[in-house]
C-alpha positions as CSV (number, residue, x, y, z in Angstrom):
1,M,-64.6,-69.0,-2.2
2,N,-62.2,-66.7,-0.6
3,E,-60.0,-64.8,-3.0
4,T,-57.1,-62.9,-1.7
5,P,-56.4,-59.8,-3.7
6,L,-53.0,-59.8,-5.3
7,P,-50.9,-56.7,-4.8
8,N,-50.5,-54.6,-7.9
9,P,-47.0,-54.6,-9.3
10,A,-45.1,-51.4,-8.7
11,P,-45.7,-49.0,-11.6
12,V,-42.7,-48.5,-13.8
13,A,-41.9,-44.9,-14.7
14,S,-42.6,-44.7,-18.5
15,E,-40.1,-41.9,-18.8
16,S,-37.3,-44.2,-17.7
17,V,-38.2,-47.0,-20.2
18,A,-38.8,-44.7,-23.2
19,P,-35.2,-44.0,-24.0
20,A,-34.3,-47.7,-23.7
21,M,-37.1,-48.6,-26.0
22,A,-36.1,-46.0,-28.6
23,T,-32.5,-47.3,-28.6
24,L,-33.7,-50.9,-29.0
25,E,-36.0,-49.9,-31.9
26,K,-33.1,-48.1,-33.6
27,Q,-30.9,-51.2,-33.2
28,V,-33.6,-53.4,-34.7
29,H,-34.1,-51.1,-37.7
30,N,-30.3,-50.9,-38.2
31,L,-30.0,-54.7,-38.1
32,L,-32.9,-55.1,-40.6
33,V,-31.1,-52.6,-43.0
34,I,-27.8,-54.5,-42.7
35,V,-29.6,-57.9,-43.4
36,I,-31.3,-56.4,-46.4
37,L,-28.0,-55.1,-47.7
38,L,-26.2,-58.4,-47.2
39,V,-29.0,-60.3,-49.0
40,G,-28.7,-57.8,-51.9
41,V,-25.0,-58.2,-52.1
42,L,-25.3,-62.0,-52.0
43,D,-27.9,-61.9,-54.8
44,I,-25.6,-59.8,-57.0
45,Y,-22.7,-62.2,-56.4
46,M,-24.8,-65.3,-57.2
47,S,-26.1,-63.6,-60.4
48,Y,-22.5,-62.8,-61.4
49,Q,-21.4,-66.5,-60.7
50,W,-24.4,-67.7,-62.8
51,V,-23.3,-65.6,-65.7
52,I,-19.7,-66.8,-65.5
53,M,-20.8,-70.5,-65.3
54,R,-23.2,-70.1,-68.2
55,K,-20.3,-68.7,-70.3
56,A,-18.1,-71.6,-69.3
57,V,-20.8,-74.1,-70.3
58,V,-21.2,-72.5,-73.7
59,A,-17.5,-72.5,-74.2
60,I,-17.2,-76.3,-73.3
61,E,-20.2,-77.5,-75.3
62,P,-18.3,-78.0,-78.6
63,Q,-15.7,-80.0,-76.8
64,Y,-18.4,-82.1,-75.2
65,A,-20.1,-82.7,-78.6
66,Q,-16.8,-83.8,-80.1
67,I,-16.0,-86.2,-77.3
68,K,-19.6,-87.7,-77.4
69,E,-19.4,-88.0,-81.2
70,N,-16.1,-89.9,-80.9
71,F,-17.5,-92.2,-78.2
72,D,-20.6,-93.0,-80.3
73,R,-18.3,-93.7,-83.3
74,L,-16.0,-96.0,-81.4
75,N,-18.6,-97.7,-79.1
76,P,-19.5,-100.5,-81.6
77,G,-15.9,-101.5,-81.8
78,M,-15.4,-101.4,-78.1
79,N,-18.6,-103.5,-77.5
80,A,-17.4,-106.1,-80.1
81,F,-14.0,-106.3,-78.3
82,L,-15.7,-106.8,-75.0
83,K,-18.0,-109.5,-76.5
84,Q,-14.9,-111.3,-77.8
85,L,-13.3,-111.1,-74.3
86,A,-16.5,-112.7,-72.8
87,D,-16.5,-115.4,-75.5
88,Y,-12.8,-116.1,-74.8
89,A,-13.4,-116.3,-71.1
90,K,-16.1,-119.0,-71.8
91,T,-13.5,-121.2,-73.4
92,H,-10.5,-120.4,-71.1
93,P,-11.3,-120.7,-67.4
94,D,-8.1,-119.0,-66.4
95,F,-9.3,-115.8,-68.0
96,Q,-12.7,-115.9,-66.2
97,T,-10.9,-114.9,-62.9
98,I,-9.6,-111.8,-64.6
99,L,-13.1,-110.8,-65.9
100,A,-14.5,-111.5,-62.4
101,K,-11.9,-109.3,-60.9
102,Y,-12.6,-106.4,-63.3
103,P,-16.3,-106.5,-64.2
104,I,-16.8,-104.8,-67.5
105,Q,-20.1,-103.3,-68.6
106,Y,-21.3,-102.8,-72.1
107,T,-22.5,-99.4,-73.2
108,T,-24.8,-98.3,-75.9
109,P,-24.4,-95.2,-78.1
110,G,-25.8,-92.1,-76.5
111,S,-25.4,-93.5,-73.0
112,I,-22.4,-91.4,-72.2
113,G,-23.4,-88.6,-69.8
114,A,-26.6,-90.4,-68.9
115,A,-27.4,-91.2,-65.4
116,P,-26.7,-94.8,-64.5
117,K,-29.8,-97.0,-64.2
118,A,-30.6,-98.2,-60.7
119,A,-30.5,-101.9,-60.0
120,P,-33.9,-103.5,-59.6
121,P,-34.9,-104.0,-56.0
122,A,-34.1,-107.4,-54.6
123,K,-37.0,-109.7,-54.3
124,A,-37.7,-110.7,-50.7
125,A,-38.1,-114.4,-50.0
126,P,-41.6,-115.5,-49.2
127,P,-42.3,-115.9,-45.5
128,A,-42.0,-119.4,-44.2
129,P,-45.3,-121.1,-43.3
130,A,-46.0,-121.3,-39.6
131,K,-45.3,-124.7,-38.1
132,A,-48.2,-126.6,-36.8
133,P,-47.9,-127.9,-33.2
134,A,-46.7,-131.5,-32.9
135,S,-49.6,-132.6,-30.9
136,A,-52.9,-131.3,-29.8
137,P,-53.1,-129.8,-26.3
138,K,-54.4,-132.3,-23.7
139,K,-57.6,-131.5,-21.8
């Protein structure tokens, strides 16, 4: 095989590149220092916010406990009233439209603040059986 020699690239004078490389290296180091400082300031700010939010949660906990206690105390009466509404709707068809328009859900004590339960997944209909051909193919 014939290989043609490639001409060597023109040598670059290292003394002309050295100052540019030194300047670039300085800029990269300065950028790294700035990024580290920004991350440190952000960390301090987020820590400060966490302390403030924790104090707010501690201050609100007694109010939350009182509201939850009142809800748990009143919940049996509310559920009894809702059951009476459902019974009334069974005997009075005019009222069924109102209950259909405003669906009411019963709650149990201790369910306030709990995550709502996800509805069970809908069951898929079974696949229809394949239809057999009407007649056998003729030979």
